[in-house]
C-alpha positions as CSV (number, residue, x, y, z in Angstrom):
1,M,14.5,-6.3,11.7
2,S,18.2,-6.5,11.5
3,L,20.7,-3.8,10.7
4,E,21.9,-5.7,7.6
5,N,18.7,-4.8,5.7
6,F,18.8,-1.1,5.9
7,N,18.7,1.1,2.8
8,R,17.0,-1.5,0.6
9,S,14.3,-1.0,-1.9
10,E,12.2,-3.3,-4.2
11,K,9.5,-2.4,-6.6
12,K,7.2,-4.1,-8.9
13,D,4.4,-3.1,-11.3
14,F,1.0,-4.8,-11.4
15,L,-2.0,-4.6,-13.7
16,V,-4.7,-2.5,-12.1
17,S,-7.2,-5.3,-11.5
18,S,-8.7,-7.2,-8.6
19,A,-7.1,-10.3,-10.1
20,S,-3.6,-8.7,-9.4
21,L,-4.2,-8.3,-5.7
22,K,-3.0,-11.8,-4.8
23,D,0.2,-11.0,-6.7
24,V,0.6,-7.7,-4.7
25,R,0.2,-9.7,-1.4
26,A,2.7,-12.3,-2.5
27,F,5.3,-9.7,-3.6
28,S,4.9,-7.9,-0.3
29,R,5.3,-11.1,1.7
30,D,8.5,-11.9,-0.2
31,V,10.0,-8.5,0.3
32,F,9.2,-8.5,4.0
33,E,10.8,-11.9,4.4
34,K,13.9,-10.7,2.6
35,F,13.9,-7.6,4.9
36,K,13.6,-9.9,7.9
37,I,10.4,-8.1,9.2
38,D,8.9,-9.8,12.2
39,E,6.3,-12.3,11.0
40,D,3.4,-10.8,13.0
41,L,4.1,-7.3,11.7
42,R,4.6,-8.7,8.2
43,E,1.0,-9.9,8.0
44,E,-0.4,-6.6,9.3
45,L,1.7,-4.8,6.6
46,V,0.5,-7.1,3.9
47,L,-3.1,-6.3,5.0
48,A,-2.4,-2.6,4.8
49,I,-0.8,-3.0,1.3
50,A,-3.7,-5.2,0.0
51,E,-6.3,-2.7,1.2
52,A,-4.4,0.3,-0.4
53,A,-4.1,-1.6,-3.7
54,Q,-7.7,-2.6,-3.6
55,N,-8.7,1.1,-3.0
56,I,-6.7,2.0,-6.1
57,V,-8.5,-0.6,-8.2
58,K,-11.9,0.2,-6.7
59,H,-11.8,4.0,-6.6
60,A,-9.0,5.5,-8.8
61,Y,-10.1,3.3,-11.7
62,K,-13.9,3.1,-10.9
63,D,-15.1,4.0,-14.3
64,M,-12.2,2.2,-16.2
65,P,-13.0,-1.5,-15.8
66,D,-11.0,-2.6,-18.8
67,T,-7.9,-0.6,-18.2
68,Q,-4.5,-1.9,-19.1
69,D,-2.8,0.6,-16.7
70,K,-0.3,-0.6,-14.2
71,M,0.3,0.5,-10.6
72,V,3.7,0.3,-9.0
73,V,4.3,-0.8,-5.5
74,R,7.7,0.2,-4.0
75,I,8.8,-1.1,-0.6
76,S,11.8,0.7,0.9
77,C,13.6,0.4,4.2
78,S,16.0,3.0,5.4
79,D,17.4,3.2,8.9
80,D,14.4,2.1,11.0
81,V,11.6,3.4,8.7
82,L,9.7,1.2,6.3
83,E,8.1,3.2,3.4
84,I,5.5,1.7,1.0
85,S,4.7,3.8,-2.0
86,F,2.0,3.2,-4.6
87,F,2.0,5.0,-7.9
88,D,-1.0,5.0,-10.3
89,K,-2.5,6.9,-13.2
90,G,-6.1,6.8,-12.1
91,K,-8.4,9.6,-11.1
92,P,-6.7,12.0,-8.7
93,V,-7.3,11.4,-5.1
94,E,-9.7,13.8,-3.3
95,K,-8.2,13.7,0.2
96,S,-11.4,15.1,1.8
97,K,-13.3,12.0,0.5
98,V,-10.8,9.4,1.9
99,K,-12.4,8.1,5.1
100,H,-13.7,4.9,6.5
101,R,-17.3,4.1,7.4
102,A,-18.4,4.1,11.0
103,I,-16.9,1.1,12.9
104,D,-20.3,0.3,14.5
105,D,-22.0,0.1,11.1
106,I,-21.8,-3.7,10.8
107,K,-21.7,-4.6,7.1
108,P,-19.1,-5.9,4.6
109,G,-16.5,-3.5,3.2
110,G,-15.6,0.1,3.8
111,L,-13.0,-0.5,6.5
112,G,-9.8,-0.6,4.4
113,T,-8.8,2.9,5.3
114,F,-9.4,2.2,9.0
115,F,-7.1,-0.9,8.9
116,I,-4.4,1.1,7.1
117,Q,-4.6,3.9,9.7
118,Q,-4.4,1.4,12.5
119,I,-1.4,-0.5,11.1
120,M,0.7,2.4,9.6
121,D,2.3,5.3,11.4
122,S,1.6,7.8,8.6
123,I,-0.4,8.0,5.4
124,N,0.4,10.7,2.8
125,F,-0.9,11.5,-0.6
126,E,1.9,13.2,-2.5
127,P,1.7,14.7,-5.9
128,G,2.5,12.1,-8.6
129,K,5.6,12.8,-10.7
130,E,5.3,12.1,-14.4
131,P,3.9,9.8,-15.6
132,W,2.0,9.2,-12.3
133,I,-1.1,11.0,-11.1
134,N,-1.3,9.5,-7.6
135,N,1.4,8.6,-5.1
136,L,0.3,7.2,-1.8
137,V,3.0,6.8,0.8
138,L,2.6,4.6,3.9
139,T,5.3,4.6,6.6
140,K,6.0,2.5,9.6
141,K,8.8,2.9,12.2
142,L,10.4,-0.5,12.9
143,K,11.9,-1.9,16.0
144,I,15.5,-2.9,15.6
145,S,16.6,-6.2,17.0
């Protein structure tokens, strides 16, 4: 990360759908490249973003398969902190129910939250401001080169 990229922000909205997840990953990669994020870290961050977006699709919109709602992904960098925010209008997040399955329970799925926790420095559920219901904020402290 170089100093020239501080205080930058980019955001984009995506249809809440599993089909949109490839677009979320592509957007994230493009932004991290513009921000000159280290390539190894870039791929970890893309994984965290993809898992968070998948959780929105899978859980916040569980009983709304044909929704035309959009979620917004905003990636901001200020000083040496990267902040990734997700905004959606799905079911409100019940923080007490957000947890990953046991790591030693070998089966597909259920580890997205674990990956996000391992990659990011902090994960916060903030109250959504109109028109949003949910606002997930992931932060990562960056090393400056």
